DRENDO-1510 file (C-alpha; in Angstrom, 1 decimal, always signed):
<recs>
REC; n; res; u; v; w
REC; 1; UNK; -54.7; +59.3; -83.8 .
REC; 2; UNK; -57.6; +58.5; -81.6 .
REC; 3; UNK; -60.9; +60.1; -81.1 .
REC; 4; UNK; -63.9; +58.9; -79.1 .
REC; 5; UNK; -67.0; +60.7; -78.1 .
REC; 6; UNK; -66.3; +63.9; -76.2 .
REC; 7; UNK; -62.7; +62.9; -75.9 .
REC; 8; UNK; -60.3; +65.2; -77.5 .
REC; 9; UNK; -57.8; +63.9; -80.4 .
REC; 10; UNK; -55.0; +62.0; -78.7 .
REC; 11; UNK; -51.7; +61.9; -80.6 .
REC; 12; UNK; -48.8; +59.5; -79.6 .
REC; 13; UNK; -45.1; +60.1; -80.1 .
REC; 14; UNK; -41.7; +59.9; -78.6 .
REC; 15; UNK; -38.7; +62.1; -77.7 .
REC; 16; UNK; -36.7; +61.8; -80.7 .
REC; 17; UNK; -36.2; +59.6; -83.7 .
REC; 18; UNK; -32.4; +58.9; -83.7 .
REC; 19; UNK; -32.8; +55.3; -82.2 .
REC; 20; UNK; -35.6; +54.3; -84.6 .
REC; 21; UNK; -33.5; +52.1; -86.8 .
REC; 22; UNK; -34.9; +50.4; -89.8 .
REC; 23; UNK; -32.2; +49.0; -92.2 .
REC; 24; UNK; -31.8; +51.1; -95.4 .
REC; 25; UNK; -34.2; +53.8; -94.3 .
REC; 26; UNK; -33.6; +57.3; -92.8 .
REC; 27; UNK; -34.6; +57.1; -89.1 .
REC; 28; UNK; -36.9; +60.2; -89.3 .
REC; 29; UNK; -38.8; +59.0; -92.4 .
REC; 30; UNK; -39.1; +55.6; -90.8 .
REC; 31; UNK; -40.3; +57.0; -87.6 .
REC; 32; UNK; -42.8; +59.2; -89.4 .
REC; 33; UNK; -44.4; +56.0; -90.9 .
REC; 34; UNK; -45.1; +54.5; -87.3 .
REC; 35; UNK; -46.0; +57.7; -85.5 .
REC; 36; UNK; -47.6; +61.2; -86.2 .
REC; 37; UNK; -45.8; +63.2; -83.8 .
REC; 38; UNK; -42.2; +63.7; -82.3 .
REC; 39; UNK; -40.7; +65.9; -79.5 .
REC; 40; UNK; -37.4; +67.3; -80.8 .
REC; 41; UNK; -35.1; +66.7; -78.0 .
REC; 42; UNK; -31.9; +67.7; -79.6 .
REC; 43; UNK; -32.7; +71.4; -79.5 .
REC; 44; UNK; -32.3; +71.2; -75.7 .
REC; 45; UNK; -28.5; +70.6; -76.1 .
REC; 46; UNK; -27.9; +72.6; -79.3 .
REC; 47; UNK; -29.7; +74.8; -81.7 .
REC; 48; UNK; -29.6; +73.1; -85.1 .
REC; 49; UNK; -28.6; +74.9; -88.4 .
REC; 50; UNK; -31.8; +75.9; -90.1 .
REC; 51; UNK; -30.8; +74.0; -93.4 .
REC; 52; UNK; -31.1; +70.9; -91.2 .
REC; 53; UNK; -34.4; +71.9; -89.6 .
REC; 54; UNK; -35.9; +72.5; -93.1 .
REC; 55; UNK; -34.9; +69.1; -94.1 .
REC; 56; UNK; -36.6; +67.6; -91.2 .
REC; 57; UNK; -39.9; +69.2; -92.4 .
REC; 58; UNK; -39.3; +67.9; -95.9 .
REC; 59; UNK; -38.6; +64.3; -94.9 .
REC; 60; UNK; -42.1; +63.8; -93.2 .
REC; 61; UNK; -45.7; +63.9; -94.3 .
REC; 62; UNK; -47.6; +67.2; -94.4 .
REC; 63; UNK; -49.7; +66.2; -91.3 .
REC; 64; UNK; -46.8; +65.1; -89.3 .
REC; 65; UNK; -46.3; +67.2; -86.1 .
REC; 66; UNK; -43.3; +68.3; -84.3 .
REC; 67; UNK; -42.9; +69.9; -80.7 .
REC; 68; UNK; -39.6; +71.7; -79.9 .
REC; 69; UNK; -37.8; +71.5; -76.5 .
REC; 70; UNK; -36.4; +74.8; -75.4 .
REC; 71; UNK; -32.6; +75.0; -75.2 .
REC; 72; UNK; -31.0; +74.3; -71.8 .
REC; 73; UNK; -29.2; +77.7; -71.7 .
REC; 74; UNK; -32.6; +79.2; -71.1 .
REC; 75; UNK; -33.8; +76.7; -68.4 .
REC; 76; UNK; -30.8; +75.1; -66.7 .
REC; 77; UNK; -27.9; +77.5; -67.3 .
REC; 78; UNK; -29.3; +80.9; -67.0 .
REC; 79; UNK; -32.6; +79.6; -65.2 .
REC; 80; UNK; -35.0; +81.9; -67.1 .
REC; 81; UNK; -33.2; +85.2; -66.3 .
REC; 82; UNK; -34.2; +87.4; -69.2 .
REC; 83; UNK; -30.7; +88.1; -70.5 .
REC; 84; UNK; -29.8; +88.8; -74.1 .
REC; 85; UNK; -28.3; +85.3; -74.5 .
REC; 86; UNK; -31.6; +83.8; -73.1 .
REC; 87; UNK; -33.8; +86.0; -75.4 .
REC; 88; UNK; -31.6; +85.1; -78.4 .
REC; 89; UNK; -31.7; +81.4; -77.6 .
REC; 90; UNK; -35.5; +81.6; -77.3 .
REC; 91; UNK; -35.9; +83.3; -80.5 .
REC; 92; UNK; -33.8; +80.7; -82.2 .
REC; 93; UNK; -36.1; +78.1; -80.7 .
REC; 94; UNK; -39.1; +79.8; -82.0 .
REC; 95; UNK; -37.6; +80.0; -85.5 .
REC; 96; UNK; -37.0; +76.3; -85.4 .
REC; 97; UNK; -40.7; +75.8; -84.2 .
REC; 98; UNK; -42.0; +77.9; -87.0 .
REC; 99; UNK; -39.9; +76.3; -89.5 .
REC; 100; UNK; -41.2; +72.9; -88.5 .
REC; 101; UNK; -44.8; +74.3; -88.3 .
REC; 102; UNK; -44.7; +73.3; -84.7 .
REC; 103; UNK; -47.3; +74.6; -82.3 .
REC; 104; UNK; -45.7; +73.8; -79.2 .
REC; 105; UNK; -42.4; +74.7; -77.3 .
REC; 106; UNK; -41.5; +72.4; -74.4 .
REC; 107; UNK; -40.1; +74.2; -71.3 .
REC; 108; UNK; -38.7; +71.8; -68.7 .
REC; 109; UNK; -37.3; +73.6; -65.7 .
REC; 110; UNK; -35.0; +71.7; -63.0 .
REC; 111; UNK; -35.8; +70.7; -59.6 .
REC; 112; UNK; -33.4; +73.2; -58.4 .
REC; 113; UNK; -35.4; +76.2; -59.9 .
REC; 114; UNK; -38.3; +77.3; -57.9 .
REC; 115; UNK; -41.5; +77.3; -60.0 .
REC; 116; UNK; -42.5; +80.8; -58.7 .
REC; 117; UNK; -39.3; +82.2; -60.0 .
REC; 118; UNK; -39.3; +80.2; -63.2 .
REC; 119; UNK; -42.8; +81.5; -64.2 .
REC; 120; UNK; -41.8; +85.2; -63.3 .
REC; 121; UNK; -38.7; +85.0; -65.3 .
REC; 122; UNK; -40.6; +83.5; -68.3 .
REC; 123; UNK; -43.2; +86.3; -67.9 .
REC; 124; UNK; -40.3; +88.8; -68.4 .
REC; 125; UNK; -38.6; +86.9; -71.5 .
REC; 126; UNK; -42.0; +86.7; -73.2 .
REC; 127; UNK; -42.1; +90.6; -73.2 .
REC; 128; UNK; -39.3; +90.4; -75.6 .
REC; 129; UNK; -40.1; +87.4; -77.6 .
REC; 130; UNK; -42.9; +87.1; -80.2 .
REC; 131; UNK; -44.4; +83.6; -80.1 .
REC; 132; UNK; -47.0; +84.1; -82.7 .
REC; 133; UNK; -49.5; +81.4; -82.3 .
REC; 134; UNK; -47.0; +79.0; -80.8 .
REC; 135; UNK; -47.9; +77.7; -77.2 .
REC; 136; UNK; -45.5; +77.0; -74.5 .
REC; 137; UNK; -45.9; +73.7; -72.6 .
REC; 138; UNK; -44.1; +73.7; -69.1 .
REC; 139; UNK; -42.9; +71.0; -67.0 .
REC; 140; UNK; -41.7; +72.3; -63.7 .
REC; 141; UNK; -39.7; +69.4; -62.2 .
REC; 142; UNK; -39.9; +71.1; -58.7 .
REC; 143; UNK; -43.8; +70.7; -58.8 .
REC; 144; UNK; -46.8; +72.8; -59.2 .
REC; 145; UNK; -47.4; +75.1; -56.2 .
REC; 146; UNK; -50.6; +77.0; -56.3 .
REC; 147; UNK; -49.1; +80.4; -57.0 .
REC; 148; UNK; -47.2; +78.8; -60.0 .
REC; 149; UNK; -50.4; +77.4; -61.3 .
REC; 150; UNK; -52.1; +80.8; -61.0 .
REC; 151; UNK; -49.5; +82.5; -63.0 .
REC; 152; UNK; -49.1; +79.8; -65.6 .
REC; 153; UNK; -52.9; +80.0; -66.3 .
REC; 154; UNK; -52.5; +83.8; -66.9 .
REC; 155; UNK; -49.6; +83.2; -69.2 .
REC; 156; UNK; -51.8; +80.6; -71.1 .
REC; 157; UNK; -49.1; +77.9; -70.5 .
REC; 158; UNK; -49.9; +74.3; -71.3 .
REC; 159; UNK; -49.2; +72.3; -68.0 .
REC; 160; UNK; -47.1; +69.1; -68.4 .
REC; 161; UNK; -47.1; +66.2; -65.8 .
REC; 162; UNK; -46.3; +62.5; -66.3 .
REC; 163; UNK; -49.7; +61.0; -66.8 .
REC; 164; UNK; -48.3; +57.7; -65.5 .
REC; 165; UNK; -47.8; +59.4; -62.2 .
REC; 166; UNK; -50.1; +62.3; -61.8 .
REC; 167; UNK; -52.9; +64.5; -63.1 .
REC; 168; UNK; -52.1; +67.9; -64.6 .
REC; 169; UNK; -53.0; +70.8; -62.2 .
REC; 170; UNK; -55.5; +72.4; -64.9 .
REC; 171; UNK; -56.7; +71.8; -68.5 .
REC; 172; UNK; -56.0; +74.1; -71.3 .
REC; 173; UNK; -58.9; +74.3; -73.7 .
REC; 174; UNK; -56.8; +73.6; -76.8 .
REC; 175; UNK; -53.8; +71.5; -75.8 .
REC; 176; UNK; -53.0; +68.8; -73.2 .
REC; 177; UNK; -49.2; +67.4; -73.1 .
REC; 178; UNK; -47.6; +64.7; -71.0 .
REC; 179; UNK; -44.0; +63.6; -71.0 .
REC; 180; UNK; -44.0; +60.0; -70.0 .
REC; 181; UNK; -40.9; +58.8; -68.1 .
REC; 182; UNK; -42.5; +56.3; -65.6 .
REC; 183; UNK; -41.2; +55.4; -62.2 .
REC; 184; UNK; -37.7; +54.3; -63.0 .
REC; 185; UNK; -34.4; +56.4; -62.8 .
REC; 186; UNK; -32.6; +57.9; -65.6 .
REC; 187; UNK; -35.3; +56.9; -68.2 .
REC; 188; UNK; -34.7; +53.3; -67.5 .
REC; 189; UNK; -38.2; +52.0; -67.3 .
REC; 190; UNK; -40.8; +50.0; -69.3 .
REC; 191; UNK; -44.3; +51.0; -69.0 .
REC; 192; UNK; -46.4; +48.1; -67.6 .
REC; 193; UNK; -50.1; +47.4; -68.6 .
REC; 194; UNK; -51.4; +49.0; -65.6 .
REC; 195; UNK; -49.3; +52.2; -66.4 .
REC; 196; UNK; -50.7; +52.3; -70.0 .
REC; 197; UNK; -54.3; +51.8; -68.8 .
REC; 198; UNK; -53.7; +54.7; -66.4 .
REC; 199; UNK; -52.3; +57.0; -69.0 .
REC; 200; UNK; -55.1; +56.3; -71.4 .
REC; 201; UNK; -57.6; +57.1; -68.5 .
REC; 202; UNK; -55.9; +60.3; -67.8 .
REC; 203; UNK; -55.7; +61.3; -71.4 .
REC; 204; UNK; -59.3; +60.7; -72.0 .
REC; 205; UNK; -60.2; +62.8; -68.9 .
REC; 206; UNK; -58.6; +66.0; -70.5 .
REC; 207; UNK; -61.0; +68.7; -71.7 .
REC; 208; UNK; -58.5; +69.8; -74.3 .
REC; 209; UNK; -59.2; +69.6; -78.0 .
REC; 210; UNK; -55.8; +67.7; -78.6 .
REC; 211; UNK; -53.8; +65.7; -76.3 .
REC; 212; UNK; -50.1; +64.9; -76.9 .
REC; 213; UNK; -48.5; +61.9; -75.4 .
REC; 214; UNK; -44.7; +62.1; -75.5 .
REC; 215; UNK; -43.0; +58.8; -74.5 .
REC; 216; UNK; -39.5; +58.9; -73.2 .
REC; 217; UNK; -37.0; +56.3; -72.2 .
REC; 218; UNK; -35.2; +53.4; -73.0 .
REC; 219; UNK; -38.3; +51.5; -74.6 .
REC; 220; UNK; -40.1; +54.5; -75.8 .
REC; 221; UNK; -40.9; +53.3; -79.4 .
REC; 222; UNK; -42.4; +50.0; -78.1 .
REC; 223; UNK; -44.2; +51.7; -75.1 .
REC; 224; UNK; -45.8; +54.1; -77.6 .
REC; 225; UNK; -46.7; +51.5; -80.2 .
REC; 226; UNK; -48.4; +49.4; -77.4 .
REC; 227; UNK; -50.4; +52.3; -76.3 .
REC; 228; UNK; -51.4; +53.1; -79.9 .
REC; 229; UNK; -52.5; +49.6; -80.6 .
REC; 230; UNK; -54.5; +49.8; -77.0 .
REC; 231; UNK; -56.3; +53.0; -78.1 .
REC; 232; UNK; -57.2; +51.5; -81.6 .
REC; 233; UNK; -57.9; +47.8; -80.8 .
REC; 234; UNK; -58.6; +47.9; -77.1 .
REC; 235; UNK; -56.0; +45.3; -76.5 .
REC; 236; UNK; -52.6; +45.5; -74.9 .
REC; 237; UNK; -50.0; +43.7; -77.2 .
REC; 238; UNK; -47.2; +41.4; -75.9 .
REC; 239; UNK; -43.8; +42.7; -75.5 .
REC; 240; UNK; -41.8; +39.7; -76.6 .
REC; 241; UNK; -42.4; +36.8; -79.1 .
REC; 242; UNK; -42.4; +34.1; -76.4 .
REC; 243; UNK; -44.0; +33.4; -72.9 .
REC; 244; UNK; -42.6; +32.5; -69.5 .
REC; 245; UNK; -38.8; +31.5; -69.3 .
REC; 246; UNK; -38.6; +31.8; -73.2 .
REC; 247; UNK; -39.7; +35.4; -72.8 .
REC; 248; UNK; -37.2; +36.0; -70.1 .
REC; 249; UNK; -34.4; +34.6; -72.3 .
REC; 250; UNK; -35.3; +37.1; -74.9 .
REC; 251; UNK; -35.0; +40.1; -72.7 .
REC; 252; UNK; -31.7; +38.8; -71.3 .
REC; 253; UNK; -29.9; +38.1; -74.4 .
REC; 254; UNK; -27.8; +41.3; -74.0 .
REC; 255; UNK; -27.0; +40.3; -70.5 .
REC; 256; UNK; -23.2; +40.0; -69.5 .
REC; 257; UNK; -22.0; +36.9; -67.7 .
REC; 258; UNK; -20.6; +36.0; -65.3 .
REC; 259; UNK; -23.1; +38.0; -63.2 .
REC; 260; UNK; -24.7; +38.0; -59.7 .
REC; 261; UNK; -28.2; +37.7; -59.0 .
REC; 262; UNK; -28.3; +41.3; -57.8 .
REC; 263; UNK; -26.7; +42.6; -60.9 .
REC; 264; UNK; -29.2; +40.9; -62.9 .
REC; 265; UNK; -32.1; +42.3; -61.0 .
REC; 266; UNK; -30.6; +45.8; -60.9 .
REC; 267; UNK; -29.6; +45.9; -64.7 .
REC; 268; UNK; -32.5; +43.8; -66.2 .
REC; 269; UNK; -35.3; +43.7; -63.6 .
REC; 270; UNK; -37.2; +46.7; -65.3 .
REC; 271; UNK; -37.8; +44.9; -68.5 .
REC; 272; UNK; -41.1; +43.5; -69.1 .
REC; 273; UNK; -41.8; +39.7; -70.0 .
REC; 274; UNK; -44.7; +38.0; -71.0 .
REC; 275; UNK; -46.1; +35.3; -68.6 .
REC; 276; UNK; -48.9; +34.3; -71.0 .
REC; 277; UNK; -51.1; +36.2; -73.7 .
REC; 278; UNK; -52.8; +38.5; -71.0 .
REC; 279; UNK; -50.0; +38.7; -68.4 .
REC; 280; UNK; -46.8; +40.7; -68.4 .
REC; 281; UNK; -44.5; +41.5; -65.4 .
REC; 282; UNK; -41.1; +43.0; -64.8 .
REC; 283; UNK; -38.5; +40.5; -65.2 .
REC; 284; UNK; -37.4; +41.2; -61.6 .
REC; 285; UNK; -40.5; +39.0; -60.6 .
REC; 286; UNK; -38.7; +36.0; -61.8 .
REC; 287; UNK; -35.1; +37.0; -61.4 .
REC; 288; UNK; -35.6; +37.7; -57.6 .
REC; 289; UNK; -36.5; +33.9; -57.5 .
REC; 290; UNK; -33.1; +32.8; -58.5 .
REC; 291; UNK; -31.6; +30.6; -55.8 .
REC; 292; UNK; -27.8; +31.0; -56.6 .
REC; 293; UNK; -25.7; +34.2; -56.0 .
REC; 294; UNK; -23.7; +33.8; -59.1 .
REC; 295; UNK; -24.4; +32.7; -62.7 .
REC; 296; UNK; -21.7; +31.8; -65.2 .
REC; 297; UNK; -24.0; +31.9; -68.3 .
REC; 298; UNK; -27.5; +32.7; -69.4 .
REC; 299; UNK; -27.8; +29.1; -70.2 .
REC; 300; UNK; -27.0; +28.2; -66.7 .
REC; 301; UNK; -29.7; +30.6; -65.3 .
REC; 302; UNK; -32.3; +29.4; -67.7 .
REC; 303; UNK; -31.5; +25.8; -66.8 .
REC; 304; UNK; -32.3; +26.3; -63.2 .
REC; 305; UNK; -35.5; +28.1; -63.9 .
REC; 306; UNK; -36.7; +25.3; -66.4 .
REC; 307; UNK; -36.0; +22.6; -63.9 .
REC; 308; UNK; -38.0; +24.2; -61.3 .
REC; 309; UNK; -40.9; +25.9; -63.1 .
REC; 310; UNK; -41.6; +24.0; -66.4 .
REC; 311; UNK; -43.5; +20.8; -66.3 .
REC; 312; UNK; -42.2; +17.8; -68.3 .
REC; 313; UNK; -44.4; +15.5; -70.1 .
</recs>
């Protein structure tokens, strides 16, 4: 949690807890010790049994918050047509949210679905579904045309954009919500210091009482923890235990060899490394400076870089 002046409460979390692994601990319980909020992504693929949902609520502190992603049948298969199947799936997601005491259902619509058609379909679905005090936060992957914005405001939808890329089209008085993927493809991205600064600035500009930051992607737990530290301490912590070439060695520990320079840049160039205490850059900055086309081992690659860049006494 972070509150400053007129800024709303900022709550940081991630898209799921299943990869938050601490030995001999339940992943959800461990996750809830690190963060106060999680976006349940599994509901997008399958509605879970209610006994399981109730166990999620029991395993976290009372003030821990969930948001619930609406099932893909609603958004991606039936494309918000108000069919019986869609209404049933929507009601099931509402039940999950109520059980978790969640205030937010997350609706992501695909790029192939026109936002105007989507918001009109949602309007018809909501005539048949009782949301109670639950809010819908909407992320139209096809963008925010003016007409869709106007209709979304009428339906009191919370707008979702990725704050690392763009501002939301409007602010809701109560809730702001961002899903953070960054500039990579297929969730393969690690947020830079500049990204986190930009996210903080946009979160603090919101006029909502509460701002939810939901990190996604391959390094989401580290990204979220770094921003949490930045909000609390005003500093951006390092991403590895070392600096320079030693830092590069850490992030390449899972690289497969033999490998070409191009393969290394493509597969590992997105990872951040620490140059010094205050400077972090993508690994591609160094990998692109490699002189050979092929490397038989990590040791061979590091040896070349040490000979070129490290000073000897």
